[in-house]
C-alpha positions as CSV (number, residue, x, y, z in Angstrom):
1,M,-8.0,48.7,45.8
2,L,-11.6,49.6,45.6
3,A,-11.1,52.1,48.4
4,I,-8.2,53.6,47.0
5,S,-10.2,54.1,43.7
6,I,-13.2,55.6,45.7
7,I,-10.9,58.1,47.7
8,T,-9.3,59.1,44.4
9,N,-12.6,59.9,42.8
10,L,-13.8,61.8,45.7
11,I,-10.7,64.0,45.8
12,I,-11.1,64.6,42.1
13,C,-14.6,65.7,42.8
14,I,-13.7,68.0,45.6
15,L,-11.0,69.6,43.4
16,L,-13.6,70.3,40.6
17,V,-15.9,71.8,43.0
18,M,-13.5,73.8,44.6
19,N,-12.0,75.1,41.2
20,Y,-15.0,75.6,39.0
21,K,-14.7,79.3,38.8
22,D,-11.0,79.4,38.4
23,T,-9.3,79.5,35.0
24,A,-5.7,78.4,33.8
25,G,-3.8,79.6,30.8
26,I,-1.7,77.2,28.8
27,T,0.8,78.5,26.5
28,I,1.1,76.4,23.4
29,L,3.3,78.6,21.4
30,S,5.3,81.4,23.0
31,S,5.7,84.7,21.3
32,Q,9.6,84.3,20.8
33,I,9.0,80.8,19.3
34,A,6.0,82.2,17.2
35,Q,8.4,85.0,15.8
36,I,10.8,82.2,14.5
37,F,8.0,80.3,12.8
38,H,6.3,83.7,11.6
39,A,3.1,82.5,13.5
40,P,0.9,84.2,15.9
41,P,1.4,83.1,19.6
42,L,-1.0,80.5,20.8
43,A,-2.4,80.3,24.5
44,V,-5.4,78.4,25.7
45,T,-7.4,79.4,28.7
46,L,-9.3,76.6,30.4
47,N,-11.6,76.3,33.4
48,M,-9.6,74.7,36.0
49,S,-12.2,72.0,36.4
50,V,-11.8,71.0,32.7
51,Y,-8.1,71.2,33.2
52,T,-8.3,69.0,36.3
53,L,-10.5,66.5,34.6
54,I,-8.0,66.3,31.3
55,I,-5.2,65.7,33.7
56,F,-7.2,63.0,35.4
57,A,-8.3,61.4,32.4
58,L,-4.8,61.3,30.9
59,G,-3.5,59.7,34.0
60,E,-6.0,57.1,33.9
61,I,-5.3,56.3,30.1
62,S,-1.6,56.2,30.9
63,A,-2.0,53.9,33.8
64,V,-4.4,51.6,31.5
65,F,-1.7,51.5,28.7
66,F,1.0,50.9,31.3
67,F,-0.4,48.1,33.1
68,A,-2.2,46.2,30.2
69,P,0.9,44.3,29.2
70,L,1.7,43.3,32.8
71,Y,-2.3,42.4,33.3
72,T,-2.4,40.2,30.2
73,S,1.0,38.4,31.1
74,L,-0.1,37.6,34.7
75,K,-3.6,36.5,33.0
76,E,-1.8,34.2,30.8
77,K,0.4,32.7,33.6
78,Y,-2.8,32.3,35.8
79,N,-4.5,30.3,33.0
80,A,-1.6,28.1,32.5
81,Y,-1.3,27.5,36.2
82,K,-5.0,26.7,36.3
83,R,-4.7,24.2,33.4
84,E,-1.7,22.6,35.2
85,L,-3.7,22.1,38.4
86,E,-6.7,20.7,36.5
87,K,-4.3,18.4,34.8
88,D,-2.8,17.4,38.1
89,S,-6.3,16.8,39.6
90,I,-7.4,14.7,36.5
91,S,-4.4,12.5,36.7
92,S,-4.9,12.0,40.5
93,T,-8.4,11.2,40.1
94,T,-7.5,8.7,37.4
95,S,-4.8,7.2,39.7
96,E,-7.4,6.9,42.5
97,A,-10.0,5.1,40.0
98,K,-7.3,2.8,39.1
99,I,-6.3,1.9,42.7
100,Q,-10.1,1.3,43.3
101,V,-10.4,-1.0,40.3
102,L,-7.1,-3.0,41.6
103,E,-8.7,-3.1,45.1
104,N,-12.0,-4.5,43.7
105,K,-10.0,-7.2,41.6
106,I,-8.0,-8.1,44.7
107,T,-11.2,-8.6,46.7
108,V,-12.9,-10.7,43.9
109,L,-9.6,-13.0,43.4
110,E,-9.6,-13.3,47.3
111,K,-13.3,-14.6,47.3
112,A,-12.6,-16.7,44.6
113,L,-9.6,-18.3,46.3
114,D,-11.6,-18.7,49.5
115,D,-14.3,-20.4,47.6
116,A,-11.9,-22.7,45.7
117,L,-10.4,-23.8,48.9
118,K,-13.7,-24.4,50.5
119,H,-14.6,-26.3,47.5
120,N,-11.4,-28.3,47.5
121,K,-11.9,-29.2,51.4
122,K,-15.2,-31.0,50.6
């Protein structure tokens, strides 16, 4: 993913360097539509480098807004899964502790039984 980002940025930089002298005209209000609204026609002339940067920035912003809900949803699911794993880990740890306590009790009872049997034989 990082490689794709680096390659994309390098391509954008190459395009900016290649087109820094060129210009692009963008018609915002054509002459036919301007006559209908009784307004002057409106056109903007931009340097191709600026135009490329604007298009790139708009693409990045749209990608962020498009994938932000997906990212937050996946992050919430990941955190819920992580909490579930922690809960399972804690319950298995407590189960292991309970088993160890029971084994210790059994060992103590066996020793007490052996001592009692030895005491009764005497």
